[in-house]
mmCIF file of the N, C-alpha and C atoms, coordinates in Angstrom:
data_MODEL
# 
_entry.id   MODEL 
# 
loop_
_atom_site.group_PDB 
_atom_site.id 
_atom_site.type_symbol 
_atom_site.label_atom_id 
_atom_site.label_alt_id 
_atom_site.label_comp_id 
_atom_site.label_asym_id 
_atom_site.label_entity_id 
_atom_site.label_seq_id 
_atom_site.pdbx_PDB_ins_code 
_atom_site.Cartn_x 
_atom_site.Cartn_y 
_atom_site.Cartn_z 
_atom_site.occupancy 
_atom_site.B_iso_or_equiv 
_atom_site.pdbx_formal_charge 
_atom_site.auth_seq_id 
_atom_site.auth_comp_id 
_atom_site.auth_asym_id 
_atom_site.auth_atom_id 
_atom_site.pdbx_PDB_model_num 
ATOM 1   N N  . MET A 1 1  ? 175.613 184.533 194.760 1.00 0.00 ? 1  MET A N  1 
ATOM 2   C CA . MET A 1 1  ? 174.489 184.190 195.139 1.00 0.00 ? 1  MET A CA 1 
ATOM 3   C C  . MET A 1 1  ? 173.322 185.074 194.152 1.00 0.00 ? 1  MET A C  1 
ATOM 4   N N  . THR A 1 2  ? 172.915 184.288 193.341 1.00 0.00 ? 2  THR A N  1 
ATOM 5   C CA . THR A 1 2  ? 172.030 184.950 191.821 1.00 0.00 ? 2  THR A CA 1 
ATOM 6   C C  . THR A 1 2  ? 171.319 185.978 192.572 1.00 0.00 ? 2  THR A C  1 
ATOM 7   N N  . PRO A 1 3  ? 170.779 187.199 191.567 1.00 0.00 ? 3  PRO A N  1 
ATOM 8   C CA . PRO A 1 3  ? 169.537 187.882 192.129 1.00 0.00 ? 3  PRO A CA 1 
ATOM 9   C C  . PRO A 1 3  ? 168.534 187.248 192.584 1.00 0.00 ? 3  PRO A C  1 
ATOM 10  N N  . ASP A 1 4  ? 168.392 185.932 192.033 1.00 0.00 ? 4  ASP A N  1 
ATOM 11  C CA . ASP A 1 4  ? 167.041 185.374 192.044 1.00 0.00 ? 4  ASP A CA 1 
ATOM 12  C C  . ASP A 1 4  ? 167.431 184.185 193.115 1.00 0.00 ? 4  ASP A C  1 
ATOM 13  N N  . ALA A 1 5  ? 168.041 183.826 193.772 1.00 0.00 ? 5  ALA A N  1 
ATOM 14  C CA . ALA A 1 5  ? 168.919 183.621 195.602 1.00 0.00 ? 5  ALA A CA 1 
ATOM 15  C C  . ALA A 1 5  ? 168.392 184.207 196.345 1.00 0.00 ? 5  ALA A C  1 
ATOM 16  N N  . ALA A 1 6  ? 169.000 185.450 195.616 1.00 0.00 ? 6  ALA A N  1 
ATOM 17  C CA . ALA A 1 6  ? 168.903 186.319 196.780 1.00 0.00 ? 6  ALA A CA 1 
ATOM 18  C C  . ALA A 1 6  ? 167.514 186.616 197.876 1.00 0.00 ? 6  ALA A C  1 
ATOM 19  N N  . VAL A 1 7  ? 166.617 187.199 196.422 1.00 0.00 ? 7  VAL A N  1 
ATOM 20  C CA . VAL A 1 7  ? 165.155 186.891 196.615 1.00 0.00 ? 7  VAL A CA 1 
ATOM 21  C C  . VAL A 1 7  ? 164.245 185.786 197.241 1.00 0.00 ? 7  VAL A C  1 
ATOM 22  N N  . ARG A 1 8  ? 165.149 184.761 197.022 1.00 0.00 ? 8  ARG A N  1 
ATOM 23  C CA . ARG A 1 8  ? 164.231 183.531 197.583 1.00 0.00 ? 8  ARG A CA 1 
ATOM 24  C C  . ARG A 1 8  ? 164.977 183.557 199.178 1.00 0.00 ? 8  ARG A C  1 
ATOM 25  N N  . VAL A 1 9  ? 165.666 183.622 199.331 1.00 0.00 ? 9  VAL A N  1 
ATOM 26  C CA . VAL A 1 9  ? 166.210 183.630 200.720 1.00 0.00 ? 9  VAL A CA 1 
ATOM 27  C C  . VAL A 1 9  ? 165.573 185.297 201.802 1.00 0.00 ? 9  VAL A C  1 
ATOM 28  N N  . GLU A 1 10 ? 165.877 186.347 200.770 1.00 0.00 ? 10 GLU A N  1 
ATOM 29  C CA . GLU A 1 10 ? 164.792 187.011 201.238 1.00 0.00 ? 10 GLU A CA 1 
ATOM 30  C C  . GLU A 1 10 ? 163.361 186.941 202.218 1.00 0.00 ? 10 GLU A C  1 
ATOM 31  N N  . VAL A 1 11 ? 161.938 185.965 201.225 1.00 0.00 ? 11 VAL A N  1 
ATOM 32  C CA . VAL A 1 11 ? 161.099 185.883 201.191 1.00 0.00 ? 11 VAL A CA 1 
ATOM 33  C C  . VAL A 1 11 ? 161.054 184.971 202.446 1.00 0.00 ? 11 VAL A C  1 
ATOM 34  N N  . ALA A 1 12 ? 161.858 183.753 202.216 1.00 0.00 ? 12 ALA A N  1 
ATOM 35  C CA . ALA A 1 12 ? 161.826 182.919 203.121 1.00 0.00 ? 12 ALA A CA 1 
ATOM 36  C C  . ALA A 1 12 ? 162.135 182.943 204.448 1.00 0.00 ? 12 ALA A C  1 
ATOM 37  N N  . ASP A 1 13 ? 163.235 184.292 204.642 1.00 0.00 ? 13 ASP A N  1 
ATOM 38  C CA . ASP A 1 13 ? 163.448 184.366 205.951 1.00 0.00 ? 13 ASP A CA 1 
ATOM 39  C C  . ASP A 1 13 ? 161.606 185.471 206.756 1.00 0.00 ? 13 ASP A C  1 
ATOM 40  N N  . ARG A 1 14 ? 161.040 185.404 206.029 1.00 0.00 ? 14 ARG A N  1 
ATOM 41  C CA . ARG A 1 14 ? 159.841 186.147 206.932 1.00 0.00 ? 14 ARG A CA 1 
ATOM 42  C C  . ARG A 1 14 ? 158.592 185.729 207.631 1.00 0.00 ? 14 ARG A C  1 
ATOM 43  N N  . ALA A 1 15 ? 158.843 185.854 208.510 1.00 0.00 ? 15 ALA A N  1 
ATOM 44  C CA . ALA A 1 15 ? 157.930 185.088 209.732 1.00 0.00 ? 15 ALA A CA 1 
ATOM 45  C C  . ALA A 1 15 ? 156.886 184.602 209.228 1.00 0.00 ? 15 ALA A C  1 
ATOM 46  N N  . ASP A 1 16 ? 156.298 185.833 208.961 1.00 0.00 ? 16 ASP A N  1 
ATOM 47  C CA . ASP A 1 16 ? 154.030 185.565 208.347 1.00 0.00 ? 16 ASP A CA 1 
ATOM 48  C C  . ASP A 1 16 ? 154.530 184.583 207.116 1.00 0.00 ? 16 ASP A C  1 
ATOM 49  N N  . CYS A 1 17 ? 155.364 184.578 205.756 1.00 0.00 ? 17 CYS A N  1 
ATOM 50  C CA . CYS A 1 17 ? 155.467 183.391 205.123 1.00 0.00 ? 17 CYS A CA 1 
ATOM 51  C C  . CYS A 1 17 ? 156.035 182.177 205.172 1.00 0.00 ? 17 CYS A C  1 
ATOM 52  N N  . LEU A 1 18 ? 156.692 181.495 206.364 1.00 0.00 ? 18 LEU A N  1 
ATOM 53  C CA . LEU A 1 18 ? 156.697 180.696 206.894 1.00 0.00 ? 18 LEU A CA 1 
ATOM 54  C C  . LEU A 1 18 ? 155.860 180.157 207.013 1.00 0.00 ? 18 LEU A C  1 
ATOM 55  N N  . ARG A 1 19 ? 155.006 180.814 207.773 1.00 0.00 ? 19 ARG A N  1 
ATOM 56  C CA . ARG A 1 19 ? 153.626 180.201 208.299 1.00 0.00 ? 19 ARG A CA 1 
ATOM 57  C C  . ARG A 1 19 ? 153.007 179.672 207.931 1.00 0.00 ? 19 ARG A C  1 
ATOM 58  N N  . ALA A 1 20 ? 152.693 180.617 206.686 1.00 0.00 ? 20 ALA A N  1 
ATOM 59  C CA . ALA A 1 20 ? 152.100 180.041 206.254 1.00 0.00 ? 20 ALA A CA 1 
ATOM 60  C C  . ALA A 1 20 ? 152.127 178.850 204.827 1.00 0.00 ? 20 ALA A C  1 
ATOM 61  N N  . THR A 1 21 ? 153.352 179.064 204.918 1.00 0.00 ? 21 THR A N  1 
ATOM 62  C CA . THR A 1 21 ? 154.037 177.778 203.800 1.00 0.00 ? 21 THR A CA 1 
ATOM 63  C C  . THR A 1 21 ? 153.738 176.527 205.160 1.00 0.00 ? 21 THR A C  1 
ATOM 64  N N  . ILE A 1 22 ? 154.165 176.953 206.617 1.00 0.00 ? 22 ILE A N  1 
ATOM 65  C CA . ILE A 1 22 ? 153.806 175.692 207.456 1.00 0.00 ? 22 ILE A CA 1 
ATOM 66  C C  . ILE A 1 22 ? 152.338 174.684 206.925 1.00 0.00 ? 22 ILE A C  1 
ATOM 67  N N  . GLU A 1 23 ? 151.428 176.160 207.129 1.00 0.00 ? 23 GLU A N  1 
ATOM 68  C CA . GLU A 1 23 ? 149.900 175.842 207.165 1.00 0.00 ? 23 GLU A CA 1 
ATOM 69  C C  . GLU A 1 23 ? 149.675 174.545 205.758 1.00 0.00 ? 23 GLU A C  1 
ATOM 70  N N  . VAL A 1 24 ? 150.022 175.357 204.489 1.00 0.00 ? 24 VAL A N  1 
ATOM 71  C CA . VAL A 1 24 ? 149.957 175.067 203.662 1.00 0.00 ? 24 VAL A CA 1 
ATOM 72  C C  . VAL A 1 24 ? 149.754 173.476 202.988 1.00 0.00 ? 24 VAL A C  1 
ATOM 73  N N  . TRP A 1 25 ? 151.399 173.292 203.776 1.00 0.00 ? 25 TRP A N  1 
ATOM 74  C CA . TRP A 1 25 ? 151.888 172.090 202.916 1.00 0.00 ? 25 TRP A CA 1 
ATOM 75  C C  . TRP A 1 25 ? 151.874 171.250 204.055 1.00 0.00 ? 25 TRP A C  1 
ATOM 76  N N  . GLN A 1 26 ? 151.731 171.687 205.407 1.00 0.00 ? 26 GLN A N  1 
ATOM 77  C CA . GLN A 1 26 ? 151.405 170.576 206.983 1.00 0.00 ? 26 GLN A CA 1 
ATOM 78  C C  . GLN A 1 26 ? 150.651 168.855 206.151 1.00 0.00 ? 26 GLN A C  1 
ATOM 79  N N  . HIS A 1 27 ? 149.239 169.375 205.825 1.00 0.00 ? 27 HIS A N  1 
ATOM 80  C CA . HIS A 1 27 ? 148.440 167.942 205.475 1.00 0.00 ? 27 HIS A CA 1 
ATOM 81  C C  . HIS A 1 27 ? 149.572 167.325 204.729 1.00 0.00 ? 27 HIS A C  1 
ATOM 82  N N  . PHE A 1 28 ? 150.496 167.764 204.019 1.00 0.00 ? 28 PHE A N  1 
ATOM 83  C CA . PHE A 1 28 ? 150.984 166.533 203.566 1.00 0.00 ? 28 PHE A CA 1 
ATOM 84  C C  . PHE A 1 28 ? 152.283 166.075 203.878 1.00 0.00 ? 28 PHE A C  1 
ATOM 85  N N  . SER A 1 29 ? 152.648 166.183 205.000 1.00 0.00 ? 29 SER A N  1 
ATOM 86  C CA . SER A 1 29 ? 153.666 165.676 206.097 1.00 0.00 ? 29 SER A CA 1 
ATOM 87  C C  . SER A 1 29 ? 153.075 164.886 206.968 1.00 0.00 ? 29 SER A C  1 
ATOM 88  N N  . ALA A 1 30 ? 153.548 163.684 207.387 1.00 0.00 ? 30 ALA A N  1 
ATOM 89  C CA . ALA A 1 30 ? 153.407 163.124 208.799 1.00 0.00 ? 30 ALA A CA 1 
ATOM 90  C C  . ALA A 1 30 ? 153.767 163.405 210.055 1.00 0.00 ? 30 ALA A C  1 
ATOM 91  N N  . VAL A 1 31 ? 154.912 164.427 209.266 1.00 0.00 ? 31 VAL A N  1 
ATOM 92  C CA . VAL A 1 31 ? 155.863 165.081 210.718 1.00 0.00 ? 31 VAL A CA 1 
ATOM 93  C C  . VAL A 1 31 ? 155.204 165.988 211.259 1.00 0.00 ? 31 VAL A C  1 
ATOM 94  N N  . PRO A 1 32 ? 155.638 167.279 212.058 1.00 0.00 ? 32 PRO A N  1 
ATOM 95  C CA . PRO A 1 32 ? 155.767 168.728 212.258 1.00 0.00 ? 32 PRO A CA 1 
ATOM 96  C C  . PRO A 1 32 ? 156.763 169.414 211.391 1.00 0.00 ? 32 PRO A C  1 
ATOM 97  N N  . LEU A 1 33 ? 156.148 170.189 210.463 1.00 0.00 ? 33 LEU A N  1 
ATOM 98  C CA . LEU A 1 33 ? 157.293 170.714 209.397 1.00 0.00 ? 33 LEU A CA 1 
ATOM 99  C C  . LEU A 1 33 ? 157.513 171.641 210.497 1.00 0.00 ? 33 LEU A C  1 
ATOM 100 N N  . THR A 1 34 ? 159.069 172.147 210.095 1.00 0.00 ? 34 THR A N  1 
ATOM 101 C CA . THR A 1 34 ? 159.597 173.151 211.102 1.00 0.00 ? 34 THR A CA 1 
ATOM 102 C C  . THR A 1 34 ? 160.127 174.385 209.997 1.00 0.00 ? 34 THR A C  1 
ATOM 103 N N  . GLU A 1 35 ? 160.139 175.624 210.844 1.00 0.00 ? 35 GLU A N  1 
ATOM 104 C CA . GLU A 1 35 ? 160.925 176.836 209.923 1.00 0.00 ? 35 GLU A CA 1 
ATOM 105 C C  . GLU A 1 35 ? 161.803 176.351 208.877 1.00 0.00 ? 35 GLU A C  1 
ATOM 106 N N  . GLU A 1 36 ? 162.734 175.926 208.864 1.00 0.00 ? 36 GLU A N  1 
ATOM 107 C CA . GLU A 1 36 ? 164.138 174.921 207.940 1.00 0.00 ? 36 GLU A CA 1 
ATOM 108 C C  . GLU A 1 36 ? 162.831 174.554 206.969 1.00 0.00 ? 36 GLU A C  1 
ATOM 109 N N  . ASP A 1 37 ? 162.022 174.078 207.576 1.00 0.00 ? 37 ASP A N  1 
ATOM 110 C CA . ASP A 1 37 ? 161.357 172.833 205.873 1.00 0.00 ? 37 ASP A CA 1 
ATOM 111 C C  . ASP A 1 37 ? 160.453 174.349 205.172 1.00 0.00 ? 37 ASP A C  1 
ATOM 112 N N  . ALA A 1 38 ? 159.999 174.576 205.967 1.00 0.00 ? 38 ALA A N  1 
ATOM 113 C CA . ALA A 1 38 ? 159.137 176.359 205.169 1.00 0.00 ? 38 ALA A CA 1 
ATOM 114 C C  . ALA A 1 38 ? 160.167 176.668 203.791 1.00 0.00 ? 38 ALA A C  1 
ATOM 115 N N  . ARG A 1 39 ? 161.441 176.925 204.814 1.00 0.00 ? 39 ARG A N  1 
ATOM 116 C CA . ARG A 1 39 ? 162.041 177.764 203.478 1.00 0.00 ? 39 ARG A CA 1 
ATOM 117 C C  . ARG A 1 39 ? 162.643 177.382 202.562 1.00 0.00 ? 39 ARG A C  1 
ATOM 118 N N  . GLN A 1 40 ? 163.222 175.524 202.807 1.00 0.00 ? 40 GLN A N  1 
ATOM 119 C CA . GLN A 1 40 ? 163.326 174.907 201.762 1.00 0.00 ? 40 GLN A CA 1 
ATOM 120 C C  . GLN A 1 40 ? 162.148 174.984 200.941 1.00 0.00 ? 40 GLN A C  1 
ATOM 121 N N  . ILE A 1 41 ? 161.318 174.429 201.069 1.00 0.00 ? 41 ILE A N  1 
ATOM 122 C CA . ILE A 1 41 ? 159.697 174.302 200.719 1.00 0.00 ? 41 ILE A CA 1 
ATOM 123 C C  . ILE A 1 41 ? 159.918 175.478 199.788 1.00 0.00 ? 41 ILE A C  1 
ATOM 124 N N  . LEU A 1 42 ? 159.264 176.897 200.402 1.00 0.00 ? 42 LEU A N  1 
ATOM 125 C CA . LEU A 1 42 ? 159.549 177.845 199.146 1.00 0.00 ? 42 LEU A CA 1 
ATOM 126 C C  . LEU A 1 42 ? 160.845 178.135 198.555 1.00 0.00 ? 42 LEU A C  1 
ATOM 127 N N  . TYR A 1 43 ? 162.104 177.695 198.524 1.00 0.00 ? 43 TYR A N  1 
ATOM 128 C CA . TYR A 1 43 ? 163.338 177.869 197.706 1.00 0.00 ? 43 TYR A CA 1 
ATOM 129 C C  . TYR A 1 43 ? 163.350 176.723 196.727 1.00 0.00 ? 43 TYR A C  1 
ATOM 130 N N  . ASN A 1 44 ? 162.831 175.744 197.132 1.00 0.00 ? 44 ASN A N  1 
ATOM 131 C CA . ASN A 1 44 ? 162.477 174.564 195.905 1.00 0.00 ? 44 ASN A CA 1 
ATOM 132 C C  . ASN A 1 44 ? 161.430 175.334 195.142 1.00 0.00 ? 44 ASN A C  1 
ATOM 133 N N  . MET A 1 45 ? 160.084 175.812 195.777 1.00 0.00 ? 45 MET A N  1 
ATOM 134 C CA . MET A 1 45 ? 159.156 176.276 195.018 1.00 0.00 ? 45 MET A CA 1 
ATOM 135 C C  . MET A 1 45 ? 159.196 176.953 193.258 1.00 0.00 ? 45 MET A C  1 
ATOM 136 N N  . THR A 1 46 ? 159.740 178.611 194.337 1.00 0.00 ? 46 THR A N  1 
ATOM 137 C CA . THR A 1 46 ? 160.106 179.487 193.906 1.00 0.00 ? 46 THR A CA 1 
ATOM 138 C C  . THR A 1 46 ? 160.942 178.859 192.946 1.00 0.00 ? 46 THR A C  1 
ATOM 139 N N  . GLY A 1 47 ? 162.428 178.725 192.869 1.00 0.00 ? 47 GLY A N  1 
ATOM 140 C CA . GLY A 1 47 ? 163.079 177.686 191.841 1.00 0.00 ? 47 GLY A CA 1 
ATOM 141 C C  . GLY A 1 47 ? 162.538 177.384 190.842 1.00 0.00 ? 47 GLY A C  1 
ATOM 142 N N  . PHE A 1 48 ? 161.912 175.878 191.002 1.00 0.00 ? 48 PHE A N  1 
ATOM 143 C CA . PHE A 1 48 ? 160.701 175.541 190.245 1.00 0.00 ? 48 PHE A CA 1 
ATOM 144 C C  . PHE A 1 48 ? 159.498 176.056 189.219 1.00 0.00 ? 48 PHE A C  1 
ATOM 145 N N  . PHE A 1 49 ? 159.509 177.242 189.882 1.00 0.00 ? 49 PHE A N  1 
ATOM 146 C CA . PHE A 1 49 ? 158.344 178.624 189.123 1.00 0.00 ? 49 PHE A CA 1 
ATOM 147 C C  . PHE A 1 49 ? 159.224 179.162 188.334 1.00 0.00 ? 49 PHE A C  1 
ATOM 148 N N  . ASN A 1 50 ? 160.323 179.277 188.651 1.00 0.00 ? 50 ASN A N  1 
ATOM 149 C CA . ASN A 1 50 ? 161.453 179.867 187.514 1.00 0.00 ? 50 ASN A CA 1 
ATOM 150 C C  . ASN A 1 50 ? 162.104 179.801 186.706 1.00 0.00 ? 50 ASN A C  1 
ATOM 151 N N  . LEU A 1 51 ? 162.183 178.086 186.528 1.00 0.00 ? 51 LEU A N  1 
ATOM 152 C CA . LEU A 1 51 ? 162.781 177.249 185.558 1.00 0.00 ? 51 LEU A CA 1 
ATOM 153 C C  . LEU A 1 51 ? 161.076 177.113 185.002 1.00 0.00 ? 51 LEU A C  1 
ATOM 154 N N  . LEU A 1 52 ? 159.892 176.809 185.099 1.00 0.00 ? 52 LEU A N  1 
ATOM 155 C CA . LEU A 1 52 ? 159.325 176.372 183.932 1.00 0.00 ? 52 LEU A CA 1 
ATOM 156 C C  . LEU A 1 52 ? 159.151 178.122 183.966 1.00 0.00 ? 52 LEU A C  1 
ATOM 157 N N  . ILE A 1 53 ? 158.911 179.099 183.779 1.00 0.00 ? 53 ILE A N  1 
ATOM 158 C CA . ILE A 1 53 ? 159.339 180.360 183.301 1.00 0.00 ? 53 ILE A CA 1 
ATOM 159 C C  . ILE A 1 53 ? 160.338 180.806 182.275 1.00 0.00 ? 53 ILE A C  1 
ATOM 160 N N  . SER A 1 54 ? 161.550 180.372 182.683 1.00 0.00 ? 54 SER A N  1 
ATOM 161 C CA . SER A 1 54 ? 162.273 180.195 181.606 1.00 0.00 ? 54 SER A CA 1 
ATOM 162 C C  . SER A 1 54 ? 162.403 179.363 180.395 1.00 0.00 ? 54 SER A C  1 
ATOM 163 N N  . TRP A 1 55 ? 161.039 178.216 180.844 1.00 0.00 ? 55 TRP A N  1 
ATOM 164 C CA . TRP A 1 55 ? 161.399 177.241 179.463 1.00 0.00 ? 55 TRP A CA 1 
ATOM 165 C C  . TRP A 1 55 ? 160.156 177.917 178.816 1.00 0.00 ? 55 TRP A C  1 
ATOM 166 N N  . GLU A 1 56 ? 159.295 178.622 179.180 1.00 0.00 ? 56 GLU A N  1 
ATOM 167 C CA . GLU A 1 56 ? 158.774 179.056 178.449 1.00 0.00 ? 56 GLU A CA 1 
ATOM 168 C C  . GLU A 1 56 ? 159.471 180.470 178.124 1.00 0.00 ? 56 GLU A C  1 
ATOM 169 N N  . ALA A 1 57 ? 159.606 180.855 178.787 1.00 0.00 ? 57 ALA A N  1 
ATOM 170 C CA . ALA A 1 57 ? 160.637 182.047 177.733 1.00 0.00 ? 57 ALA A CA 1 
ATOM 171 C C  . ALA A 1 57 ? 161.595 181.528 176.598 1.00 0.00 ? 57 ALA A C  1 
ATOM 172 N N  . ALA A 1 58 ? 162.067 180.638 177.031 1.00 0.00 ? 58 ALA A N  1 
ATOM 173 C CA . ALA A 1 58 ? 162.767 179.921 175.310 1.00 0.00 ? 58 ALA A CA 1 
ATOM 174 C C  . ALA A 1 58 ? 162.367 179.507 174.701 1.00 0.00 ? 58 ALA A C  1 
ATOM 175 N N  . ALA A 1 59 ? 161.034 179.021 174.688 1.00 0.00 ? 59 ALA A N  1 
ATOM 176 C CA . ALA A 1 59 ? 159.678 178.215 173.805 1.00 0.00 ? 59 ALA A CA 1 
ATOM 177 C C  . ALA A 1 59 ? 159.296 179.208 172.707 1.00 0.00 ? 59 ALA A C  1 
ATOM 178 N N  . ALA A 1 60 ? 158.829 180.544 173.730 1.00 0.00 ? 60 ALA A N  1 
ATOM 179 C CA . ALA A 1 60 ? 158.225 181.365 173.127 1.00 0.00 ? 60 ALA A CA 1 
ATOM 180 C C  . ALA A 1 60 ? 159.517 182.508 171.974 1.00 0.00 ? 60 ALA A C  1 
ATOM 181 N N  . ALA A 1 61 ? 161.110 181.989 172.746 1.00 0.00 ? 61 ALA A N  1 
ATOM 182 C CA . ALA A 1 61 ? 161.750 182.995 171.580 1.00 0.00 ? 61 ALA A CA 1 
ATOM 183 C C  . ALA A 1 61 ? 162.133 181.706 170.383 1.00 0.00 ? 61 ALA A C  1 
ATOM 184 N N  . GLN A 1 62 ? 161.954 180.682 170.765 1.00 0.00 ? 62 GLN A N  1 
ATOM 185 C CA . GLN A 1 62 ? 161.951 179.922 169.558 1.00 0.00 ? 62 GLN A CA 1 
ATOM 186 C C  . GLN A 1 62 ? 161.229 179.715 168.646 1.00 0.00 ? 62 GLN A C  1 
ATOM 187 N N  . SER A 1 63 ? 159.578 180.077 168.922 1.00 0.00 ? 63 SER A N  1 
ATOM 188 C CA . SER A 1 63 ? 158.434 179.976 168.647 1.00 0.00 ? 63 SER A CA 1 
ATOM 189 C C  . SER A 1 63 ? 158.601 180.732 167.153 1.00 0.00 ? 63 SER A C  1 
ATOM 190 N N  . GLN A 1 64 ? 159.198 182.363 168.228 1.00 0.00 ? 64 GLN A N  1 
ATOM 191 C CA . GLN A 1 64 ? 159.252 183.780 167.454 1.00 0.00 ? 64 GLN A CA 1 
ATOM 192 C C  . GLN A 1 64 ? 160.075 183.364 166.206 1.00 0.00 ? 64 GLN A C  1 
ATOM 193 N N  . ALA A 1 65 ? 161.432 182.628 166.328 1.00 0.00 ? 65 ALA A N  1 
ATOM 194 C CA . ALA A 1 65 ? 162.613 182.528 165.520 1.00 0.00 ? 65 ALA A CA 1 
ATOM 195 C C  . ALA A 1 65 ? 161.498 181.707 164.033 1.00 0.00 ? 65 ALA A C  1 
ATOM 196 N N  . ASP A 1 66 ? 160.977 180.601 164.729 1.00 0.00 ? 66 ASP A N  1 
ATOM 197 C CA . ASP A 1 66 ? 160.681 179.841 163.680 1.00 0.00 ? 66 ASP A CA 1 
ATOM 198 C C  . ASP A 1 66 ? 159.402 180.705 162.655 1.00 0.00 ? 66 ASP A C  1 
ATOM 199 N N  . GLU A 1 67 ? 158.753 182.014 163.498 1.00 0.00 ? 67 GLU A N  1 
ATOM 200 C CA . GLU A 1 67 ? 157.783 182.467 162.757 1.00 0.00 ? 67 GLU A CA 1 
ATOM 201 C C  . GLU A 1 67 ? 158.626 183.406 161.771 1.00 0.00 ? 67 GLU A C  1 
ATOM 202 N N  . ASP A 1 68 ? 160.026 184.034 162.278 1.00 0.00 ? 68 ASP A N  1 
ATOM 203 C CA . ASP A 1 68 ? 160.112 184.478 161.165 1.00 0.00 ? 68 ASP A CA 1 
ATOM 204 C C  . ASP A 1 68 ? 160.768 183.897 159.795 1.00 0.00 ? 68 ASP A C  1 
ATOM 205 N N  . LEU A 1 69 ? 161.009 182.704 160.584 1.00 0.00 ? 69 LEU A N  1 
ATOM 206 C CA . LEU A 1 69 ? 161.637 181.667 159.304 1.00 0.00 ? 69 LEU A CA 1 
ATOM 207 C C  . LEU A 1 69 ? 161.366 181.706 158.376 1.00 0.00 ? 69 LEU A C  1 
ATOM 208 N N  . ASP A 1 70 ? 160.037 181.672 158.753 1.00 0.00 ? 70 ASP A N  1 
ATOM 209 C CA . ASP A 1 70 ? 158.717 180.836 157.993 1.00 0.00 ? 70 ASP A CA 1 
ATOM 210 C C  . ASP A 1 70 ? 158.412 182.852 157.092 1.00 0.00 ? 70 ASP A C  1 
ATOM 211 N N  . ALA A 1 71 ? 158.320 183.455 157.622 1.00 0.00 ? 71 ALA A N  1 
ATOM 212 C CA . ALA A 1 71 ? 157.867 185.372 157.129 1.00 0.00 ? 71 ALA A CA 1 
ATOM 213 C C  . ALA A 1 71 ? 159.183 185.616 155.813 1.00 0.00 ? 71 ALA A C  1 
ATOM 214 N N  . ALA A 1 72 ? 160.449 184.987 156.202 1.00 0.00 ? 72 ALA A N  1 
ATOM 215 C CA . ALA A 1 72 ? 161.383 185.594 155.201 1.00 0.00 ? 72 ALA A CA 1 
ATOM 216 C C  . ALA A 1 72 ? 161.247 184.448 154.275 1.00 0.00 ? 72 ALA A C  1 
ATOM 217 N N  . ALA A 1 73 ? 160.940 183.074 154.225 1.00 0.00 ? 73 ALA A N  1 
ATOM 218 C CA . ALA A 1 73 ? 160.683 181.975 153.016 1.00 0.00 ? 73 ALA A CA 1 
ATOM 219 C C  . ALA A 1 73 ? 160.189 182.483 152.040 1.00 0.00 ? 73 ALA A C  1 
# 
């Protein structure tokens, strides 16, 4: 298990966090959400935002590399 996954599991097991997740997302679902649904939502949303963060970091690194090449030219 990666460190990110460990944090996601730890947060997803907090009862208050699960209740809040159900409260926020329930109006998007026609059926009542369970705590397991809330865990999956938290896990997936955390993974999604981690992906966005990694893309942003990669874009920033590429931009910096491009600037370094332009400065060297």
